[in-house]
N, C-alpha and C positions, 0 to 999 in steps of 0.2 A: 236373285233368289223372287218369286211372286209372294202373296200372303196366302193363301192356302199351302205353301211346305213351312212357312215362317210358323202359323197356326199349328202343323199340324208337330212339329221343332218343339213348340211351348206345350204345347198338350201331353208328349214323349217326354218332357222336363218333369211334368207334372207327375205323372206315371211312374219313372222313375225314385221321383223322393218320395209315391208312396211307401215304397220297400225299406225307408230309413229306419224305421221304428222297428220291423221287426229282425235286422242285421244288426241296428244296436241292441237288440237283446239276445241275439246269438252270439252275438263278442260281448256280450255282459262279465263273461268272469275271467274278465283282464281290467287292469287298473287304469281308467277314465285319464290318466294324462299319457298309458300306452298309446291307446286306442285311438286319442285327439293327435299323440305326437305320428302313427305312421299315416290316420287315415288324410290329416293334413300336407304332408308328403308325397301320398299317391294324388292328390289333389291336383297339386302344382305340377308334380309329374307329367301326370293328363294335359294340362295348358304348356310346360314346356317340349312337350313330343308335338304338341298340332301347331306350336311356331315353327320350328324346328321342320316340319313339311310345308307350311305354307313361304315357307323360304325368305321370311322377314327380317329383318335385323333385334335382336334378343334386348340390346338397350333400349328401344322405346316404349319398354313393356315393365321398365326399372323407373322411367323419368317421372316417378311422382313426388310434389310434396310429401316431406316423411312426418307431417300432420297428419294428411288426407291417408297415407297408408297405416298409420298409428288408430286412427280414425275407425278404417276397414278391421285391424287386426283384433281391437276391443270389443266392435259389433259384434260380427260375424266370431269369432272364437270366442269372447265370453259368454253368446249365446249356446255357440255349441258346447263348449263348455257344460254351461249349466242343461243344457238337453242329455247329455251322457250319463250328467251324474243325477237327474230323475230317473231314467230309465234303473241306473243304478241302485234306487233307495225304493223305487214302487212297483204297483202292479203296471205291466207295459199299456193297456189298454185304456187304465184311466189315467198315466202320464200322456198318453199319446194326445186325448182329447183333452187336457188342459192346457196341451203345448198350441194345439190349434183353436182357441178364444184367442189368437193374436191379430186375425182379420180385425176382431171387432176391438180390438186394443188401439189398433192404428186408427179406427176410426174416430175414438176419444181422442186421442191425441192429435189427430188432426185440427177437431173441432176447435180444441181451447187454445192452438195459435194465433196468432195476433193478423189480423182479416181474413178468419174462418169464422163457421162457428157454427153450431148444433142443429141441428134441424129436429124434426117429430119423430123420421125415419131411424135416424139416428139412434137416438135413446133409447126405441121402442126394440126395433134389434140387439142393442147392450144386453135390455132387459131380457128377451127370451133367450140370448146365447147365455146370462148368468143363471136363469133358472135351470139349464143344462148340468150348469155345475151344481146345483141343489141336487139335484136329480143322482148325479153320480156319486156324492161325497156323503148323501142321507145315511146316517147311520140305519145298521138295520134293530138296534134298540128303538130309537124313540127318533119321531120326525124333526126333531129341533135338535139333536145333535148328531155330528158331521164327523167322519173316519179320514181323520185330516195329517198325514204321513213326513215325512221328511222328501219322499219322492213326490208328493204332489206337492211341497211346497215350490222344488226345483221343476217340477214341471207349469205352473203355474207362473213363477219368475221367467221363463220361459218364454212363455207370452209376454208378456211385460216389454222383456228385453229386446224383442222380435218387431213387436209393435212400435216399440218406440224408435230400434235404429232404421225400420223403415220410413219413419213421416223424418227423423232427424237427417236420414241420407240424402231426401229431397232438398234438405235446408243449407246444407255444409255446402259452399262452393266449391268447384274445381273436384267433386268426387263425381264417380262413372262405376261402373258394372267393371270395366279394365283393370281399376286396380284390386280386383278380389284376387286373382291368381298369385299377386307379390303377396298379399295380406297370408295368404294359404303357405307361401313359403318362410313369411316372418312368425308365423307362427307357428309351424312346426319347428322351427331353431327355438322360438320359446318353450314349448312345451314339451321338447326334445332335453332343451337344460332342467327345466324344473322334476321329468322324469327321473333322469339320470342323476341329479344330486339328491332328493328324498324318497324317491320312490320304485327305484330298479330293484327287480328280483329275478337273478339269475334261471333260477327255476322257473320263472314261467316262461323264461324264452325256450327252454326245454322243453317244457309239457306242448307248445305247441306243432299244434299237427296239421295238416294240410289244408283240413275244411278250416282249421282256425286262420289260417291266410288268404285263404280264399273269402271270407266273410270279410274280413279286415279289407281288403285288397277291393272288393266289390262297392265296400261302404265308400272307398276314397272316392275312387270312378264315378257314383253315384252322385255325388258333390260336385264333383267336377263337371261330367257329361250334363247333368241337369243346369248349373252356372251357365254355361254354352250355350246348350238348346234352349234354356227360359230366355236369354241374352238376345238373341237371335229372335224369337216370337216378340219381345217388345218394340225392336227395333223395327222389325219390316211385316209382322202379323197383325191383328186386332185385339189392342191392347184390352180393348172393350170385354171381347168375346175370352180372351187368356183368362179375365180378371174372375168374371162369373165362373168360368168353367173350375176355377182354383179352389173356391168353394167345397168343391165334390172332393176335394182329396183327403180329411178329413175321413170321411165315410170306407172309401176306396182304403185307406191307410188301416181301419177299423179292421175290416171288413179282410183283410190278408193276414194282419194278427190271430184274429178267430180261426179263419182255415186252415192257419199252421200251430192252432193248438194253445194259442199264448192267451187267451181268457174266456172268459164264460157270457155267454150271451144271456147278460141279467135284463129287469124288463128296466130297472136303473139306467145299465150301458146303453139299452138304445134308447130311451127316452134324450139320456144326454144329447147321444151321436145327432140325433133330429134337432132339439133343440139346439145345438151350438152352431151346427149347418142352417137353418132357418135364422138364426140371430146372426150368423155373419149374409148371410144375403139381407134382409130386409136391412139391417144397418148400411149395407153397400147401394141401396138402392136408386143415389142417381149413378152409378156405373152401369146398375140394369137399364135404368131410362138409356144411357148413352150407346149401350149395345142396342139396345131394340131403336133405336134413332138408326145408327150405320148400319145395323140389317136392314133397315125398310127402303134407307138412301142405297147400298149395294142392289137391293132389288131393282130400284125404279134405274139405276144405270145402265143394269142387264136389258 
């Protein structure tokens, strides 16, 4: 696979993930643990079918230390739990934008690690992003009051969790993206145990219609296909280009929600979206510089 194909794969992953918020809204009438159980199973099934077509032994895909698998289950599964709880308890557009503060948290967490340091553009970008948070949650009654509900708390927590997991995954010895499918299998088992033990509702199954299964299945496939395509991009494509491209995901995701009639295009939301996007870009100035250098290098080679 050449670099162009890998970059297209990475961009495809970002495009697929942009629809996750909309599908989460459409699936919102079902219990969170049911959504997590079904989508985790579908995501694992996607990889299982892929492995069967590849013709390689299945055992190698589960040959990971239990500590690494547990780390992935807690990190990815925990993030997905808080993510869906956010959409279940708050306005879709606002929750979605809060979730996309995670690149800023990733930069901040990386900056305080041993051997790393926060630079001026890290701090400036973070401040710009948090200004977006102010415009998003500012009360219509007073400039000093905030409309902060449970969904907003979960959305903000999701950003913190994914930022922390992204940083820690680089530091945990033995962790790689290959453990993700196995973590989805164990997550499906864990979530199904919780759901069927505490929250099972037979009437909910009876109320499921064709489109409900379609939304839920698509939600699982988007996650599985997204991880698969993103992994290809990270391994064979231009990492700097894909990192910069990922900052457009919150804008595209928010636009998709608006086009689907799931939010109001208010001045506060528009300002928040722009500032969170700009904050992520500025805070990742080193990636922009690396992308600029790699782009110029490619031009010189040609």
